[in-house]
Residue frames as qw, qx, qy, qz and C-alpha x, y, z in Angstrom:
[[0.326, -0.686, 0.563, 0.326, -68.04, 82.63, 59.50],
 [0.757, 0.527, -0.282, -0.263, -66.83, 81.49, 56.14],
 [0.894, -0.260, 0.327, 0.162, -65.08, 78.15, 56.09],
 [0.023, -0.741, 0.543, 0.395, -61.57, 78.46, 54.70],
 [0.864, 0.407, -0.191, -0.227, -61.10, 76.56, 51.47],
 [0.543, -0.511, 0.659, 0.102, -58.70, 73.55, 51.83],
 [0.807, 0.487, -0.259, -0.212, -57.27, 71.84, 48.74],
 [0.853, -0.351, 0.362, 0.135, -55.38, 68.67, 49.26],
 [0.055, -0.678, 0.581, 0.448, -51.95, 68.53, 47.60],
 [0.409, -0.048, 0.890, 0.194, -52.78, 65.11, 46.41],
 [0.495, 0.674, 0.492, -0.242, -55.70, 66.54, 44.38],
 [0.407, 0.884, -0.120, -0.199, -53.31, 68.51, 42.17],
 [0.940, 0.070, 0.028, 0.333, -50.12, 66.51, 42.51],
 [0.596, -0.428, 0.079, 0.675, -46.40, 67.56, 42.76],
 [0.335, 0.138, 0.427, 0.828, -46.31, 69.22, 39.26],
 [0.129, -0.782, -0.488, -0.367, -49.72, 70.99, 39.75],
 [0.507, -0.785, -0.201, 0.294, -48.39, 72.38, 42.82],
 [0.514, -0.235, 0.250, 0.786, -45.19, 73.67, 41.25],
 [0.197, 0.436, 0.483, 0.733, -47.11, 75.35, 38.54],
 [0.303, -0.831, -0.455, -0.103, -49.41, 76.88, 40.96],
 [0.547, -0.670, -0.023, 0.501, -46.50, 78.30, 42.99],
 [0.471, 0.031, 0.341, 0.813, -44.63, 79.41, 39.85],
 [0.061, 0.743, 0.487, 0.454, -47.64, 81.58, 38.86],
 [0.391, -0.899, -0.198, 0.012, -47.00, 83.55, 42.05],
 [0.650, -0.421, 0.183, 0.606, -43.25, 84.14, 41.48],
 [0.417, 0.908, 0.022, 0.025, -41.92, 87.17, 39.61],
 [0.793, 0.017, 0.027, 0.608, -38.26, 87.18, 38.42],
 [0.102, -0.975, -0.044, 0.193, -36.48, 90.38, 39.43],
 [0.479, -0.581, 0.459, 0.472, -32.82, 89.64, 38.32],
 [0.580, 0.672, -0.276, -0.369, -31.69, 90.30, 34.72],
 [0.011, -0.513, 0.858, 0.023, -29.11, 87.56, 35.39],
 [0.526, 0.089, 0.799, -0.276, -31.90, 84.95, 35.77],
 [0.230, 0.219, -0.662, -0.679, -32.26, 83.40, 32.25],
 [0.630, -0.205, -0.623, -0.415, -34.67, 80.64, 33.22],
 [0.377, -0.370, 0.570, -0.630, -36.43, 79.85, 36.58],
 [0.573, 0.028, 0.750, -0.329, -38.93, 77.22, 37.52],
 [0.735, 0.480, 0.057, -0.475, -39.99, 74.75, 34.81],
 [0.721, 0.507, -0.468, -0.061, -37.09, 72.68, 33.71],
 [0.879, -0.179, -0.380, 0.224, -34.60, 70.30, 35.03],
 [0.572, -0.307, -0.220, 0.728, -32.46, 73.23, 36.31],
 [0.008, 0.944, 0.133, -0.301, -32.52, 76.96, 36.77],
 [0.681, 0.327, 0.118, 0.645, -30.22, 78.93, 34.40],
 [0.261, -0.901, -0.074, 0.339, -28.32, 81.98, 35.56],
 [0.630, 0.684, -0.074, 0.360, -26.17, 84.13, 33.31],
 [0.627, -0.708, 0.131, 0.296, -22.63, 84.47, 34.68],
 [0.175, -0.610, 0.528, 0.564, -20.45, 86.01, 32.07],
 [0.347, 0.390, -0.655, -0.546, -19.82, 84.25, 28.89],
 [0.268, -0.082, -0.960, 0.022, -21.10, 80.99, 30.47],
 [0.606, -0.434, -0.143, -0.651, -24.37, 80.31, 31.94],
 [0.036, -0.211, 0.892, -0.397, -24.59, 78.49, 35.29],
 [0.677, -0.305, -0.511, -0.433, -27.35, 75.79, 35.82],
 [0.126, -0.290, 0.712, -0.626, -28.53, 75.04, 39.29],
 [0.719, -0.201, -0.485, -0.456, -30.58, 72.09, 40.53],
 [0.262, -0.370, 0.678, -0.579, -31.53, 70.67, 43.87],
 [0.694, -0.185, -0.647, -0.256, -32.95, 67.19, 44.84],
 [0.483, -0.434, 0.468, -0.600, -34.33, 66.11, 48.18],
 [0.654, -0.021, -0.749, -0.106, -34.13, 62.47, 49.37],
 [0.478, -0.442, 0.387, -0.653, -36.04, 61.55, 52.44],
 [0.027, 0.114, -0.973, 0.196, -35.86, 58.25, 54.36],
 [0.307, 0.343, 0.796, -0.392, -39.04, 56.31, 54.13],
 [0.522, 0.701, 0.164, -0.458, -40.10, 58.10, 50.87],
 [0.560, 0.722, -0.356, -0.196, -37.12, 57.86, 48.48],
 [0.480, 0.362, -0.785, 0.148, -35.01, 55.19, 50.07],
 [0.869, -0.452, -0.026, -0.200, -35.25, 52.34, 52.71],
 [0.027, 0.724, -0.669, 0.165, -32.07, 51.92, 54.62],
 [0.798, -0.207, 0.538, -0.178, -33.01, 48.25, 55.38],
 [0.848, 0.239, 0.406, 0.242, -31.73, 47.41, 51.86],
 [0.414, 0.864, -0.007, 0.285, -29.99, 50.58, 50.69],
 [0.726, -0.231, -0.155, 0.630, -26.35, 50.72, 51.78],
 [0.102, -0.904, -0.102, 0.402, -25.32, 54.21, 52.88],
 [0.362, -0.378, 0.495, 0.693, -22.44, 54.29, 50.31],
 [0.211, 0.425, 0.746, 0.466, -24.86, 53.49, 47.49],
 [0.041, -0.860, -0.489, 0.138, -27.16, 56.25, 48.87],
 [0.268, -0.735, 0.137, 0.608, -24.44, 58.81, 48.80],
 [0.318, -0.119, 0.663, 0.667, -23.50, 58.02, 45.35],
 [0.120, 0.584, 0.733, 0.327, -27.08, 58.07, 44.06],
 [0.100, -0.857, -0.341, 0.373, -27.79, 61.42, 45.76],
 [0.160, -0.601, 0.336, 0.707, -25.06, 62.96, 43.70],
 [0.240, 0.072, 0.802, 0.543, -25.84, 61.06, 40.43],
 [0.150, 0.703, 0.695, 0.029, -29.51, 62.10, 40.39],
 [0.036, -0.882, -0.089, 0.462, -28.45, 65.78, 40.52],
 [0.186, -0.403, 0.594, 0.671, -25.77, 65.42, 37.83],
 [0.277, 0.339, 0.847, 0.302, -28.42, 63.87, 35.75],
 [0.132, 0.885, 0.397, -0.207, -30.50, 67.07, 35.91],
 [0.128, -0.734, 0.340, 0.573, -27.38, 68.99, 34.83],
 [0.294, -0.040, 0.809, 0.507, -26.85, 66.53, 31.89],
 [0.268, 0.649, 0.710, 0.053, -30.57, 67.08, 30.84],
 [0.104, 0.926, 0.110, -0.347, -29.68, 70.69, 30.32],
 [0.772, 0.540, 0.016, 0.333, -26.80, 69.81, 28.12],
 [0.088, -0.899, 0.346, -0.253, -24.44, 71.34, 30.62],
 [0.683, 0.226, -0.606, 0.338, -21.31, 70.08, 32.36],
 [0.648, -0.732, -0.209, -0.011, -21.40, 69.62, 36.26],
 [0.408, 0.617, -0.385, 0.551, -18.78, 71.51, 38.25],
 [0.010, 0.251, -0.688, 0.681, -19.67, 71.64, 42.00],
 [0.541, -0.477, -0.637, -0.272, -22.13, 70.29, 44.52],
 [0.237, -0.422, 0.519, -0.705, -23.30, 71.08, 48.00],
 [0.583, -0.238, -0.774, -0.062, -24.61, 68.36, 50.36],
 [0.338, -0.361, 0.351, -0.795, -26.92, 69.18, 53.24],
 [0.541, -0.207, -0.809, -0.098, -28.44, 66.57, 55.70],
 [0.526, -0.448, 0.284, -0.665, -30.60, 66.05, 58.64],
 [0.604, 0.037, -0.795, 0.044, -29.93, 63.01, 60.67],
 [0.750, -0.581, -0.081, -0.305, -31.15, 61.46, 63.83],
 [0.258, -0.719, 0.613, -0.201, -28.97, 60.21, 66.63],
 [0.936, -0.005, 0.349, -0.035, -29.25, 56.66, 65.51],
 [0.734, 0.627, -0.125, 0.229, -26.49, 57.56, 63.02],
 [0.722, -0.523, 0.079, 0.446, -22.95, 57.15, 64.21],
 [0.009, 0.816, -0.343, -0.465, -19.94, 59.09, 62.92],
 [0.320, -0.215, 0.847, 0.367, -18.77, 55.94, 61.06],
 [0.443, 0.579, 0.684, -0.013, -22.25, 55.82, 59.28],
 [0.225, 0.921, 0.032, -0.315, -21.85, 59.35, 58.05],
 [0.212, -0.645, 0.616, 0.400, -18.50, 58.61, 56.86],
 [0.451, 0.140, 0.856, 0.209, -19.79, 55.72, 54.90],
 [0.383, 0.790, 0.459, -0.135, -22.40, 57.85, 53.36],
 [0.116, 0.915, -0.173, -0.345, -19.84, 60.43, 52.38],
 [0.458, -0.262, 0.757, 0.385, -17.56, 57.60, 50.91],
 [0.477, 0.512, 0.686, 0.200, -20.33, 57.18, 48.30],
 [0.173, 0.957, 0.125, -0.197, -20.57, 60.98, 47.76],
 [0.217, -0.736, 0.500, 0.402, -16.80, 61.16, 47.07],
 [0.524, 0.048, 0.777, 0.346, -16.92, 58.23, 44.69],
 [0.371, 0.755, 0.535, 0.072, -19.60, 60.03, 42.71],
 [0.039, -0.936, 0.177, 0.302, -17.63, 63.37, 42.82],
 [0.370, -0.408, 0.708, 0.441, -14.60, 61.43, 41.27],
 [0.492, 0.352, 0.764, 0.225, -16.83, 59.80, 38.71],
 [0.303, 0.834, 0.428, 0.170, -18.39, 62.98, 37.45],
 [0.513, 0.210, -0.012, 0.833, -15.40, 65.34, 38.09],
 [0.231, -0.814, -0.202, -0.492, -17.29, 67.62, 40.53],
 [0.253, 0.249, -0.575, 0.738, -16.14, 69.38, 43.66],
 [0.466, -0.648, -0.601, 0.048, -17.88, 69.28, 47.05],
 [0.248, 0.401, -0.157, 0.868, -17.70, 72.80, 48.12],
 [0.196, -0.186, 0.453, -0.850, -20.13, 73.06, 51.15],
 [0.465, -0.356, -0.729, -0.355, -23.51, 72.40, 52.60],
 [0.368, -0.488, 0.356, -0.707, -25.17, 72.09, 55.98],
 [0.506, -0.125, -0.850, 0.074, -25.77, 69.43, 58.61],
 [0.435, -0.357, 0.265, -0.783, -28.52, 69.45, 61.32],
 [0.202, 0.009, 0.931, -0.305, -30.32, 67.14, 63.63],
 [0.502, -0.129, -0.583, -0.626, -33.48, 65.29, 62.64],
 [0.612, -0.280, 0.441, -0.593, -36.24, 63.98, 65.04],
 [0.809, 0.032, 0.581, -0.085, -36.26, 60.86, 62.91],
 [0.796, 0.472, 0.334, 0.180, -34.53, 59.37, 59.99],
 [0.478, -0.292, 0.358, 0.747, -32.30, 60.75, 57.48],
 [0.430, 0.865, 0.229, -0.117, -32.87, 63.62, 54.84],
 [0.568, -0.189, 0.354, 0.718, -30.31, 64.40, 52.13],
 [0.308, 0.898, 0.191, -0.250, -30.31, 67.62, 49.99],
 [0.633, -0.127, 0.416, 0.640, -27.89, 67.91, 47.13],
 [0.321, 0.884, 0.134, -0.313, -27.46, 70.89, 45.00],
 [0.736, 0.047, 0.413, 0.535, -25.55, 70.77, 41.76],
 [0.169, 0.862, -0.061, -0.475, -24.05, 73.49, 39.69],
 [0.732, 0.193, 0.482, 0.441, -22.99, 73.22, 36.02],
 [0.034, 0.644, -0.248, -0.723, -21.83, 75.42, 33.11],
 [0.546, 0.399, 0.632, 0.379, -22.73, 75.71, 29.45],
 [0.078, -0.118, 0.236, 0.961, -22.53, 78.33, 26.94],
 [0.471, 0.295, 0.307, -0.773, -25.93, 79.90, 26.15],
 [0.632, 0.357, -0.426, -0.540, -26.11, 78.31, 22.63],
 [0.281, 0.190, -0.939, 0.051, -25.32, 74.78, 24.12],
 [0.342, 0.044, 0.671, -0.656, -28.22, 74.77, 26.71],
 [0.317, -0.181, -0.799, -0.477, -31.11, 72.50, 25.91],
 [0.364, -0.040, 0.496, -0.787, -34.51, 72.97, 27.49],
 [0.384, 0.297, 0.864, -0.133, -37.80, 71.03, 27.52],
 [0.407, 0.691, 0.316, -0.507, -39.54, 73.58, 25.20],
 [0.074, 0.559, -0.537, -0.627, -37.56, 73.10, 21.89],
 [0.465, 0.150, 0.853, 0.185, -39.20, 69.99, 20.41],
 [0.346, 0.396, -0.272, -0.806, -40.41, 70.65, 16.80],
 [0.859, 0.312, 0.219, -0.342, -42.91, 68.72, 14.64],
 [0.791, 0.545, -0.280, 0.013, -41.06, 66.03, 12.81],
 [0.082, -0.649, 0.708, -0.265, -38.20, 65.67, 15.34],
 [0.706, 0.015, -0.706, 0.054, -37.14, 62.02, 16.29],
 [0.602, -0.671, 0.219, -0.373, -37.91, 61.18, 19.89],
 [0.664, 0.333, -0.632, 0.223, -34.92, 59.31, 21.42],
 [0.700, -0.676, 0.153, -0.171, -33.94, 57.65, 24.69],
 [0.237, 0.599, -0.750, 0.151, -30.56, 56.46, 25.91],
 [0.150, -0.235, 0.900, -0.335, -29.93, 53.01, 27.54],
 [0.402, -0.312, -0.814, -0.281, -32.99, 50.92, 28.55],
 [0.361, -0.361, 0.173, -0.842, -35.89, 51.56, 30.76],
 [0.809, -0.360, -0.162, -0.434, -37.86, 49.92, 33.60],
 [0.687, 0.139, -0.633, 0.328, -34.78, 48.24, 35.18],
 [0.063, 0.269, -0.556, 0.784, -34.74, 50.41, 38.25],
 [0.663, -0.202, 0.005, -0.721, -38.35, 49.80, 38.87],
 [0.919, -0.047, -0.341, -0.192, -38.04, 46.17, 38.72],
 [0.452, 0.287, -0.604, 0.590, -34.84, 46.30, 40.89],
 [0.262, -0.270, 0.410, -0.831, -37.00, 47.96, 43.52],
 [0.855, -0.188, -0.109, -0.470, -39.67, 45.27, 43.36],
 [0.807, 0.107, -0.542, 0.209, -36.97, 42.66, 43.91],
 [0.244, 0.282, -0.564, 0.737, -35.54, 44.53, 46.86],
 [0.517, -0.279, 0.201, -0.784, -39.00, 45.13, 48.49],
 [0.908, -0.079, -0.324, -0.255, -39.83, 41.39, 48.09],
 [0.644, 0.212, -0.578, 0.454, -36.59, 40.42, 49.79],
 [0.067, -0.374, 0.413, -0.828, -37.25, 42.80, 52.53],
 [0.774, -0.236, 0.034, -0.587, -40.63, 41.24, 53.34],
 [0.900, 0.011, -0.434, 0.028, -39.16, 37.81, 53.24],
 [0.438, 0.262, -0.554, 0.657, -36.40, 38.93, 55.78],
 [0.392, -0.360, 0.230, -0.815, -39.08, 40.56, 58.00],
 [0.890, -0.186, -0.145, -0.389, -40.99, 37.28, 58.16],
 [0.959, -0.215, 0.002, 0.187, -37.82, 35.25, 58.80],
 [0.133, -0.920, 0.358, 0.090, -34.59, 37.15, 59.78],
 [0.640, -0.353, 0.628, 0.268, -32.59, 33.82, 59.13],
 [0.722, 0.538, 0.400, 0.171, -33.38, 33.98, 55.43],
 [0.383, -0.395, 0.329, 0.768, -30.60, 35.47, 53.23],
 [0.430, 0.687, 0.041, -0.585, -31.63, 37.78, 50.30],
 [0.709, 0.157, 0.631, 0.272, -31.62, 36.09, 46.89],
 [0.187, 0.874, -0.015, -0.448, -30.22, 38.66, 44.60],
 [0.480, -0.313, 0.630, 0.524, -27.69, 36.80, 42.47],
 [0.399, 0.372, 0.723, 0.423, -29.89, 36.57, 39.34],
 [0.068, 0.912, 0.401, 0.052, -31.01, 40.21, 39.68],
 [0.553, -0.315, 0.046, 0.770, -27.63, 41.96, 39.71],
 [0.242, 0.298, 0.379, 0.842, -28.40, 44.25, 36.83],
 [0.245, -0.715, -0.429, -0.495, -31.84, 45.50, 37.76],
 [0.603, -0.709, -0.257, 0.260, -30.90, 45.90, 41.61],
 [0.505, -0.160, 0.079, 0.845, -27.74, 47.73, 40.49],
 [0.084, 0.465, 0.359, 0.805, -29.91, 50.21, 38.35],
 [0.464, -0.775, -0.384, -0.191, -32.00, 50.88, 41.52],
 [0.639, -0.665, -0.084, 0.378, -29.18, 51.28, 44.09],
 [0.437, -0.484, 0.303, 0.695, -26.46, 52.87, 41.93],
 [0.550, 0.751, 0.350, 0.103, -27.87, 54.66, 38.90],
 [0.490, -0.239, 0.237, 0.804, -25.56, 56.63, 36.65],
 [0.212, 0.819, 0.076, -0.528, -26.00, 60.03, 35.11],
 [0.782, 0.416, 0.378, 0.270, -25.52, 59.86, 31.34],
 [0.104, -0.877, 0.196, 0.427, -22.79, 62.38, 31.11],
 [0.472, -0.182, 0.723, 0.471, -21.01, 60.11, 28.73],
 [0.403, 0.613, 0.636, 0.238, -23.79, 60.71, 26.16],
 [0.024, 0.964, 0.105, -0.242, -23.58, 64.51, 26.64],
 [0.280, -0.692, 0.460, 0.481, -19.93, 64.52, 25.87],
 [0.496, 0.173, 0.767, 0.368, -20.50, 62.28, 22.94],
 [0.297, 0.815, 0.498, 0.013, -23.07, 64.63, 21.49],
 [0.107, -0.921, 0.158, 0.339, -20.68, 67.61, 21.94],
 [0.440, -0.400, 0.642, 0.485, -17.83, 65.91, 20.10],
 [0.424, 0.346, 0.738, 0.395, -20.20, 65.25, 17.22],
 [0.030, 0.005, -0.156, -0.987, -21.47, 68.74, 17.15],
 [0.333, -0.397, -0.751, -0.408, -25.10, 67.60, 17.87],
 [0.155, -0.064, 0.438, -0.883, -27.48, 69.62, 19.97],
 [0.013, 0.463, 0.885, 0.048, -30.86, 68.04, 20.82],
 [0.083, -0.485, -0.312, -0.813, -33.85, 70.15, 20.41],
 [0.596, -0.560, 0.123, -0.562, -35.39, 69.29, 23.74],
 [0.544, 0.175, -0.786, 0.235, -34.23, 67.10, 26.62],
 [0.622, -0.544, 0.204, -0.524, -35.22, 65.93, 29.99],
 [0.114, 0.289, -0.934, 0.177, -33.92, 63.08, 32.31],
 [0.655, -0.270, -0.573, -0.413, -36.13, 60.08, 33.08],
 [0.011, 0.212, -0.747, 0.631, -36.73, 60.17, 36.86],
 [0.493, 0.070, 0.503, -0.706, -40.45, 59.80, 37.11],
 [0.651, 0.310, 0.693, -0.020, -41.14, 57.49, 34.17],
 [0.292, 0.056, 0.585, 0.754, -40.98, 57.80, 30.33],
 [0.010, -0.695, -0.650, -0.305, -44.58, 58.64, 29.97],
 [0.265, -0.856, -0.285, 0.341, -44.47, 61.51, 32.58],
 [0.326, -0.472, 0.291, 0.766, -41.32, 63.04, 30.96],
 [0.236, 0.327, 0.675, 0.617, -42.95, 62.84, 27.49],
 [0.109, -0.829, -0.548, -0.021, -45.83, 64.88, 28.99],
 [0.336, -0.747, -0.016, 0.573, -43.47, 67.52, 30.26],
 [0.316, -0.139, 0.520, 0.781, -41.80, 67.91, 26.85],
 [0.094, 0.545, 0.716, 0.427, -45.20, 67.96, 25.12],
 [0.190, -0.861, -0.422, 0.209, -46.49, 70.65, 27.59],
 [0.304, -0.710, 0.107, 0.626, -43.49, 72.87, 27.38],
 [0.233, -0.125, 0.623, 0.736, -42.88, 72.53, 23.64],
 [0.502, 0.442, 0.145, -0.729, -46.62, 72.72, 22.67],
 [0.363, 0.384, -0.731, -0.432, -46.51, 69.57, 20.60],
 [0.925, -0.111, 0.027, -0.363, -47.97, 66.13, 20.24],
 [0.193, -0.505, 0.841, -0.007, -46.16, 62.79, 20.77],
 [0.937, 0.141, -0.107, -0.302, -46.30, 59.42, 19.14],
 [0.117, -0.575, 0.809, -0.020, -44.29, 56.55, 20.35],
 [0.772, 0.146, -0.559, -0.265, -44.01, 52.82, 19.35],
 [0.825, -0.460, 0.243, -0.220, -44.36, 50.23, 22.01],
 [0.968, 0.129, 0.039, 0.211, -42.03, 47.81, 20.11],
 [0.450, 0.719, -0.182, 0.498, -39.37, 50.52, 20.08],
 [0.465, -0.798, 0.220, -0.315, -39.05, 51.05, 23.81],
 [0.514, 0.421, -0.703, 0.253, -35.70, 49.61, 24.99],
 [0.767, -0.506, 0.203, -0.340, -36.18, 47.04, 27.78],
 [0.045, 0.550, -0.832, 0.049, -33.28, 44.91, 28.97],
 [0.626, -0.018, -0.753, -0.202, -33.69, 41.14, 28.88],
 [0.318, -0.101, -0.793, 0.510, -33.33, 40.88, 32.61],
 [0.309, 0.079, 0.244, -0.916, -36.01, 43.56, 33.18],
 [0.660, 0.052, -0.407, -0.629, -38.33, 41.61, 31.01],
 [0.573, -0.054, -0.814, 0.084, -37.79, 38.38, 32.88],
 [0.116, -0.089, -0.655, 0.741, -38.23, 39.98, 36.19],
 [0.452, 0.070, -0.035, -0.889, -41.51, 41.64, 34.90],
 [0.673, -0.027, -0.608, -0.422, -42.81, 38.27, 33.85],
 [0.408, -0.060, -0.819, 0.399, -41.86, 36.78, 37.21],
 [0.016, 0.224, 0.504, -0.834, -43.77, 39.54, 38.99],
 [0.186, 0.614, 0.750, 0.163, -46.66, 39.44, 36.43],
 [0.022, 0.799, 0.111, -0.591, -46.11, 43.04, 35.52],
 [0.689, 0.675, 0.217, 0.152, -46.31, 44.18, 31.98],
 [0.659, -0.158, 0.106, 0.728, -42.67, 45.24, 30.86],
 [0.200, 0.540, 0.308, 0.757, -43.94, 48.17, 28.80],
 [0.432, -0.824, -0.322, -0.175, -45.73, 49.42, 31.87],
 [0.699, -0.489, -0.013, 0.522, -42.41, 49.29, 33.86],
 [0.524, 0.126, 0.225, 0.812, -40.70, 51.28, 31.18],
 [0.023, -0.674, -0.347, -0.652, -43.46, 53.95, 30.80],
 [0.407, -0.789, -0.071, -0.455, -44.14, 54.53, 34.45],
 [0.843, -0.288, -0.350, 0.289, -41.53, 52.98, 36.65],
 [0.111, -0.970, 0.114, -0.182, -39.10, 55.84, 36.95],
 [0.559, -0.720, 0.392, 0.124, -35.55, 56.19, 38.38],
 [0.895, 0.316, 0.176, 0.262, -33.83, 55.14, 35.30],
 [0.199, -0.829, 0.174, 0.492, -32.06, 58.45, 34.94],
 [0.545, 0.197, 0.576, 0.577, -31.64, 57.88, 31.25],
 [0.075, 0.411, -0.027, -0.908, -32.13, 60.83, 28.87],
 [0.432, 0.590, 0.679, 0.067, -35.09, 61.50, 26.77],
 [0.079, -0.581, 0.163, 0.794, -34.55, 63.92, 23.98],
 [0.660, 0.652, 0.354, -0.116, -35.69, 65.04, 20.57],
 [0.425, -0.330, 0.506, 0.674, -33.38, 65.37, 17.50],
 [0.481, 0.609, -0.256, -0.576, -33.56, 66.76, 14.07],
 [0.967, 0.164, 0.174, -0.091, -33.92, 63.65, 11.78],
 [0.618, 0.675, -0.330, 0.231, -30.57, 64.47, 10.04],
 [0.130, -0.635, 0.650, -0.397, -28.79, 64.49, 13.42],
 [0.858, -0.157, 0.384, -0.303, -30.40, 61.17, 14.36],
 [0.893, 0.427, -0.116, 0.078, -29.01, 59.54, 11.19],
 [0.307, 0.762, -0.497, 0.279, -25.55, 60.72, 12.27],
 [0.168, -0.483, 0.748, -0.423, -25.49, 58.97, 15.57],
 [0.864, -0.062, -0.011, -0.499, -28.05, 56.13, 15.25],
 [0.934, 0.148, -0.315, 0.085, -25.25, 53.45, 14.79],
 [0.452, 0.480, -0.502, 0.559, -22.76, 54.83, 17.16],
 [0.158, -0.283, 0.594, -0.736, -24.39, 54.96, 20.62],
 [0.072, -0.291, -0.934, 0.196, -26.91, 53.20, 22.83],
 [0.269, 0.255, 0.130, -0.920, -29.54, 55.52, 21.56],
 [0.227, 0.375, 0.890, 0.124, -33.07, 54.26, 20.51],
 [0.257, -0.024, -0.185, -0.948, -35.51, 56.19, 18.44],
 [0.085, 0.263, 0.934, -0.226, -38.93, 55.40, 19.83],
 [0.258, 0.737, 0.618, -0.091, -41.27, 57.84, 17.99],
 [0.306, 0.372, 0.261, 0.837, -41.84, 61.18, 16.38],
 [0.007, 0.389, 0.385, -0.837, -42.99, 64.61, 17.54],
 [0.115, 0.542, 0.726, 0.408, -46.41, 65.44, 16.09],
 [0.121, -0.464, -0.104, -0.871, -48.72, 68.47, 15.92],
 [0.160, -0.106, 0.642, -0.742, -50.19, 69.45, 19.32],
 [0.680, 0.020, -0.059, -0.730, -53.82, 68.59, 18.09],
 [0.697, 0.195, -0.661, -0.195, -52.79, 65.05, 17.71],
 [0.753, -0.581, 0.146, -0.271, -52.19, 64.52, 21.49],
 [0.097, -0.542, 0.828, -0.104, -49.94, 61.92, 23.06],
 [0.931, 0.018, 0.101, -0.351, -50.42, 58.31, 22.16],
 [0.392, -0.436, 0.800, 0.126, -48.74, 54.96, 22.10],
 [0.734, 0.322, -0.406, -0.438, -48.81, 52.78, 19.01],
 [0.789, -0.320, 0.495, -0.172, -49.09, 49.17, 20.38],
 [0.252, -0.259, 0.884, 0.297, -47.43, 46.07, 18.97],
 [0.374, 0.412, 0.828, 0.073, -50.74, 45.36, 17.43],
 [0.211, 0.188, 0.360, 0.889, -50.71, 48.77, 15.66],
 [0.213, -0.797, -0.556, -0.105, -53.51, 50.13, 17.77],
 [0.123, 0.494, -0.211, 0.834, -53.41, 53.76, 19.14],
 [0.537, -0.584, -0.585, 0.170, -53.76, 54.22, 22.80],
 [0.123, -0.910, 0.081, -0.387, -53.79, 57.68, 24.65],
 [0.538, 0.201, -0.580, 0.578, -50.56, 57.93, 26.70],
 [0.544, -0.789, -0.149, -0.242, -51.07, 58.16, 30.41],
 [0.192, 0.564, -0.577, 0.559, -48.48, 59.43, 32.93],
 [0.808, -0.500, -0.177, -0.258, -48.78, 57.08, 35.96],
 [0.636, 0.261, -0.535, 0.491, -45.35, 57.17, 37.29],
 [0.408, -0.225, -0.575, 0.672, -44.05, 58.39, 40.72],
 [0.136, -0.728, -0.278, -0.612, -46.45, 60.76, 42.23],
 [0.177, 0.060, -0.597, 0.780, -45.59, 62.72, 45.53],
 [0.283, 0.000, 0.316, -0.906, -48.35, 63.44, 47.83],
 [0.573, -0.175, -0.603, -0.527, -50.73, 60.72, 46.57],
 [0.658, -0.415, 0.370, -0.508, -52.78, 59.18, 49.27],
 [0.003, -0.266, 0.964, -0.022, -51.81, 55.71, 50.47]]
C-alpha cells in the first residue's frame, strides 16, 4: 500500500498555499475582473467595479483579550478590511460582520465589540449590512467582509510597477510591532504579579498603533484630488519586506530600497532600543502598520512629495537585479521577508 504524501502547510507558508489553491481554480463569470492574488477581488457591476475583501481574526492567533479591549478589537476588525479596499484605490461602501463566540461572552461584551465596529463605520463612512453569528467551542473569531467601488481606470493592482518608478510608503513603520512587544511584556508582568498595574504611559503612540490602527483612506482621497494614480499598491499588514516581495512578484520587477529612508517614529526607535531590537528590522518585518506601500511615476512623486506624509524609500529596478536593501553603510544586502507567517511551527 502506497503511503499518501503529506505536505505540512508550514513548509510552503500561507502565500504558497494560496498560490497552490489558486492554480486549481477556474473563473467562470465574465463579471469577475480579478480573483485571487491581490488585496481584494474585483467584480464588474455596471460602470463601476466592486472590490471585495475578507479578513479573519482569531483569538489566540491575531489578538489576546487579556490586553485588547473589545471596543478596540471591533474597530480594528473593520479598519484592516478598509485598508485592503484602500490598497485597491477604491472607496469602501459596506461591510458584513460574522462571528463565532463561546458562552464566556455576555450580551454586554458583544455590545462593546459592536460599539467599536460602529465607530469604525462612522469613521470610514461604511454601512454594516449583515453577517452571521454562531457558537464557538472556545474563544472568539471575527470575520469581516468589506465592499468598495471604483471606476475601472481608478483601480490599482499589485502588478503595475514599472522600472524607474519611485517606491513610496505612507506614515511610519514598525510602531505596531513595538506596541505589541510592550503589551506582551506587560501581560507577562501581570501574570507574574496581578497586583502590578501596566506601565503604558510612555508608549501611548506605539500601543495605539497596535490596538487601533487606521486605514489610510485620507491618502486615497488626497491622491484622487490631485489626479494621481499609483502604478502599484498594497497595504502593509505582514511587514514592508513581505509586501515588497508581493509587488516584485506580481509586477515582474526588481526592488532597491534605502535603509536610511525607511520612516520610523522616534518613539518606535526608543522602544526598539529598550527591547534591543533593530528598528529597521521592526519596520521591515513587524507588520500590522496598515500603511500603504505604492509605486509612482517620478513626475507624480514630485507633485506630492512636499504635501503629504509620504516617503520615497527606493526605486523599481529590472527583475534581474533582484530585491535588495542599501544599508546606511552603502552596502547591498538581499532583502528577506521575515514578517508574520501563518502556520509556522512554534
